[in-house]
N, C-alpha and C positions, 0 to 999 in steps of 0.2 A: 721412903717418903712418909712424912708424918700425916696424921689424921686430918689436920687443917688444910694441908696442901691438896690431899685427895678430894676433900669436900669442895675446895675452890675449883679444881680442875673439872670435877663432875658438874658443878654449877655452870661453869663456862661452856662445857660441851652441851649441856641441856639447853642453855640459852641459844647457842648457835643452831642446834637442831630445830628448836622452836621457831627461830627467825627464818630459817630456810623453808620449813614447812609452811609457815604463814605466808611468806613471799610467793610460794607456788600456788597458794589458794586464792590469791587476789586476782580480780579480773584485770586483763591487759587490753590496751587500745593502741596497737602498733601503727595502724594507718589512719583510722578515723578516731580522732581524739575525743574522748568523753562519752562515746556511744558505741553500742555493739560490743560490750565487754565479753571477752573470751578467756579461756583457761588453757594452760599448757597441759598436754596429755603425754607424759614421758613414755608411756608404754605403746603409743600409737605406732604401728608399722606402716600404715598407709597415710601419707602426707602429701600436700601439694608439692610439686616439683619447682624449686626456686629458679631453675634455669629456663622455664617456659614463660611465654607471654600468655595471659588469660584474656579471652574475649568472651564477655558474658553480657547477655541482655536479660533483664528482669522484667517479667510480665506482672506488674503490680496492679491487681484488681480488687484485692480484699481490703475493705475499710477497717477502721479502728474498732476494737471491741468497746472501748470507752472513749468518746471524743475529748475527754478532759486529760487523757494520758497519751503518751507517745504510742503510736501504733506499733505493735510487736512486729509487723511486717516491714515497716520502714526501718525499725531498729535492726531487723534481720539482714538488711542490705549492708549496714555497718558491720554486723557480725561476719558476713561473707568476706568483706574486705579485710577485716582484722584477722580472721582465720588464715587467710593466705599470707598476710603480713607476718604473723607469728611463725609461719613455716619458712620464712626467709624470702618470700616473693616481694620484690620492691614495688613501690607505688607506680612507677613508670611501666611496670609489666602488667598492671591491672587496667584493662580496657572495659569499663563497666558502663552500660547504658540502662536506664530505667524508663519503662513506658508505663505511665500512670493512666488508668481508666477505670470504668465501673465505680464501685463503691469507694475505691481508694482515692478518687478524684478530690474528695473533700480534705484529704491530708495535705493537698497542695495549694489550698486557697490562702489568701492573705489573712493576716491577723484581723483586719477590719471585717472581712467577710465571715471569718470563723467566729469572731466575737458576736456578730449578729445572729448566727445560727446556734451557737453552743454556750454563749456567755463567758467564754474564756479565750485567751490568745491561743493560736494554733501551736500546740506543743511539738509538732513535727517539723516546723520550720528550722529550728536549731539543728536538728539531725540532718535535714536536707542541706543546710549550709556546711556542716562538718563533712558531709559526703562530697559536696561540690569542691570543698577545699582539698579533698583527697583525690580529686580527678574524675568523679562520677558525673555523667551527663544525664540530664532529665528531659523527658518529653511527655507532655500531657496530650491525651487523645482529643483532637478537635471535635470529633463526633460526640464523645461523652460530654464535652463542655456544652455543645449546642443542645443536646438532649436535656441537660440540667439547667439551661438558661444562664450559663456562665460565659463571661467574656475574658479576653486577655487581661484586663485590669483586675479581675477577680483572682487571678492565679499569681502565686509567688513569682517575682521577676527572675529568679534563677532557673526557671523551667521554660523550655522552648515549647511551642505549640506544634504538634504533629497533625498531619491530615487525618490520621486515624491510628489507633493502636495496631489494628490488623495489618495495615500496610507498612508500618514501621517494623513490626516483628518479621514480616515476610521479606523486608529489605535486608535486614541484618543477619538473619539465620543463614541464608545462602552465602553470606560473606564469612562464614566460619564462627559466628557467635553462638555460644551455647545458651539455650533459653531455659531460664528458671521461672517457675510460676509461683508467685506469692499472693 
């Protein structure tokens, strides 16, 4: 094999290795498109079981660090979904409900209401819509709404109103939902 051919093969191999390495380092979005980017971890020995159905209820009470940016806690719900999806769990096996209350309630208000409070559109609504498209159900605590002077018209229409966060959580946990606190 001549010198030129060896150099060409070496260059092709290097290019292939670079592309494979780069592809593995890019964020992936298997279930929630565009949000909650996650990465493959080839060495992981503990992974979600793709044969199981997952029933998860997220207790979302932490508000955004910066109201002009997507709340890391809202994005974390997308990460939760995508992590399971990357492991082979199908969307129809993910039964995720989110109960929004406390400081997180402002992540769920309409653009108009958010605009009047923070002078920007609500950056979380696009994430909520992507999550809803992936099958996630949302409930906002009616007690938190009342305490903050909010009404149904102030809340993004993709979210149902619950009597309270407390009663919603205590309804679904006994039904086998695993509760995560964000």
